[in-house]
N, C-alpha and C positions, 0 to 999 in steps of 0.2 A: 713857750708855756702851753700852748693849745696842743702841741705835739705830745708833750709830756702828760698832759691831762688825758688825751686820747689813749696813749700807752698804758697809763694807769688804769683806766676804765677797761681796757681790754684784758688786763691781768685779773682785775677784780671780777668782771663778767665771766670770765672762763672759769673761775673758782666757784662763782655762784651756780653756773650750769652744771658742773660736776657735782656740787652739793646736792642739787635737786634731783639728780639721778642716782645718788646712793643713799637716799633718805631710808630706804628699807634694807640696807646692806649692813650686816654685822661682820666685820672682819674676823672675829673669833670663830664664827661657824660657816661663813659663806665664801670665804676666800679660796679661789681656785688655785691649785698648785701650778708652779711654772710649766711643767710638762704637759698639763691639761689645757692651758691656755689656747684660745684661737690664735691662729698666726699672726693676724693683724694686731692683736693685743700684744703679741710678744714683740712686734716690730715697734710698737708705741713705747714699750718699756725699754727696748734697746736705745731708742732715740732719747728717752729720759736719762739713761746712764751717761750718754754723750754730753747731755746738758749739765749733769752733775759734775763730770770731770772739768768742763769749761768753767764752771762757776767756782768750784774749789780753786782753779788756778787764778781766777780773777780776784778772789778774796786775798789769796796769798800774795799777789803782786799789786794789790790795791788798785786794780783796774775796774773801778766801779762802773765806768761808762760801758764796758763790755759786758759786764754782769747784766746791766739794765738791758742791752740791746739783745743778749742771748735769750733772757727770759721772755721778752716781749716778742722775739721772733717765734720761739717755741709756742708760745700761747696763740699767736694770730695765725701762723702758717702751719705748723705740724699738728697743732690741736684743732683750733677753730675751722680752719679752712679745709682740712683733710681728715684727721682722725674722728673728731667729734661729730663732724658733719656726715661722715659714713655711718657712724655708730648709731644715729638716731633710730633708724628703722629696726635694728636689732633690739635696742633698749626698749623701744616702745612697743614692739609687736611680738617679741618672743615670750615664751612661757615665763611667769614672774620668778620662779625659782630654778628654771632651766639653766643648764651649763652655758649656753649662748649668751644669756643676760648676765649670769653670775661672773663669767669670764670677763665681760666688758666692765662690769662694776669693779672686779678686782683690779683691772688695769687703772681704771680712773681714780679709784681710792689710793693705789700706791703713787700714782702721778701726783695727785693733790696732796698727799702727805709729804712727799719729798719736796714738792714746789713750795709748800707753806714754810718748811724749815729753811729752804734756801733763801726766801726772800725776807725772813724774819729780822736780819740785822739792818735792812734798809727800809722796809715797809713794815715797821714794828706793830702798829695798830691793826693794820688791815690783816697781817698774818695771824695775830692773836683773835681776831673776829672770825676768821676762817676755822681756826683751830677749835674754837669753842662749838662750832656747828658740826664738826666732823663726827662721825658715828665711832663707836667702840671705846673701850677703856684707854685713856691716855694721860699724860701730865696735865696739870691744871693750867699751864701756859705753854705756848710754843717755845718760849724763851727758857724753860726748864728742860726742854727736850734736846736730844743729841742731834748734831748736825748730820745730814746724810752723807754716806761715804761712797765713793766710787766702787761699783761692783762689776767686775769683768764677767761674771757669770750670766749677766743679763745682756751683755753685748752680743751682737750677731751681725758680723760684717757681711756675711752672704745675703742675709734677709734685707739689710739695708740696701744693698745693691739691687736686688729683685724689685723691692718696692719703689726704689728710686726710678727705675725704668717703667714701672706701672704708673707712676705718678706723671712721668713725661707724657705717656699715652693719655692718661686722664686729662691733662692739661689741653692737649689737642681736641679731645672730645668736648671739653667745656666751651672751648672756642667755636666748635661747630654748632653746639646747642645754643650758644648766644645768638649766632647767625640765624638759626632756625626760629628762635623767638622773634627776632627782628622782621623775619618774613611771615610771622603769624602762623607758622606750621605747628608750633606747640606753645603751651603756656609754661607750666613748671617742667622740670626735667623728667618727672615720672610719667609724663604724657608721651614720652619718646621711645623709639626703638632706634638703636645705633647700629649700624653695619660698618664693619672694619675690613679693610683690604689686607690680606696677608701676602700677596704675591710680591716677592722681592723685599719684604720687611725683615730687618735684621732680628727683631724680637719675636718673630713668628712662633718659635717654640714656647716662649714664655706666655703669649697670649693664648695659645691652644691649652697650655697647662692650667692656666687660671680661667678658662672660658666660662665655667660656672659661676664664678665669682665676680666677673667683670661688670655685670648689671648693677650689683651691690656697690662696687667700688666707684662706678660712674654715677650712681644715684639715678639710674634710669630703669625702665620696666623690662626692656629686652635688648640683649646684645647678640648679633649674629656675626660669625667670621666667614668671609667669602674670599674667593680668588681674585676677584676683580670688582671694582666699583663704577659706578656712572661717572662720565665725564665731568659733571658739574659737582662732584664731591669736594669736601674740603680737603686740601693736601697739606700735610704737616711740613712745617718749616725746620723741624728739629729731627725728625726721624725719617730717613729716606724710605720712600715707597709707601708710607702710611697714608691711607685715604680714609675719610669718615663721611658717612652719609647718615643723616638724621631724617626720620620720618615719624608719623604718628604711630604710637604703639598699637599693636593688634589686641583685640579682646575689649573687655569692659573693666571698669575702675572697681577695685575691691574697696568697700566701704570702711574697712578697718585699716589697711596698710597704705591705701591709695595707689598701690601698684596696679598696672593693667594686666590682666590675664585672659587667656583664650579658654580657661578651665573654670571661670566663675560659676558658681552654683552647682559644681560637680558633686558636692555634698548637699543633699536635699533639705538637711536641717538648717544649714546656713546659705541660703540661695544668693545672698549678696556678698559672699566672701570667697576669696581665693582658697585653693586647697591648703596652703600653709597656714593661713589664718583660721580656717575652719578646724584644721587638726589641733592647733593651740587651744582653741575654745573647747573642743570636744574633750581634750585631755584634762582641762581644768574642771570641767563638769563631772567627769567621771572620777576625778580625784586623785 
């Protein structure tokens, strides 16, 4: 009973978190087209479609335990532990109506809309509670809405493969960060700079391609790719040759996004902010 209670709370809290971040989103005017979504948002929608396919099959075959496991795993792993965790920085610090934030909101809205319809037959009251709080015009009850259908247009097997490899690297980085916390080198992950060894690593080209995004994906302030790491680096057990070194991030803490930057105060109007946050505030003031 305790495990079931915990699983229910995970699903409900995931819905609450998404609702709190789409409160100012109008699907009729703010929805970002599929082609304009940021890549990680397209990955999330691809994973959603995989879930829809599994749930359809579970309902058709009356395998309700598989339905519950699939929804719970999607909420706890792919959403809470990965996607929504990474999304916080973009949702909280990007321009309110900018494409970066609207892309994230579009994906979250579509995920919650489909998820609410999927759970309606088994979590009837919770699904209707969520439905009443969702933005936009819709049926008066989720039980009057159509069931979501599997859309192959949103599936992207290549993207799934790419991000699966990135999540493996992220898992090793997370372990190295935890060791650094235990050693009192850092507090939260944004206080860290991560250095990755590329020599002999099979996914080297992938890491080089995503070099500018790795800090965001790992939720750290800085990431550096090098040819060799110190002997006391964390060595991956899953990716041959991958080594991770964690050190204190360079620069000072931005008061808005909490990332560390060596360019803090480069905009004299906002001396306590990093260039990214300063640019967002300046654009909002200038209108």
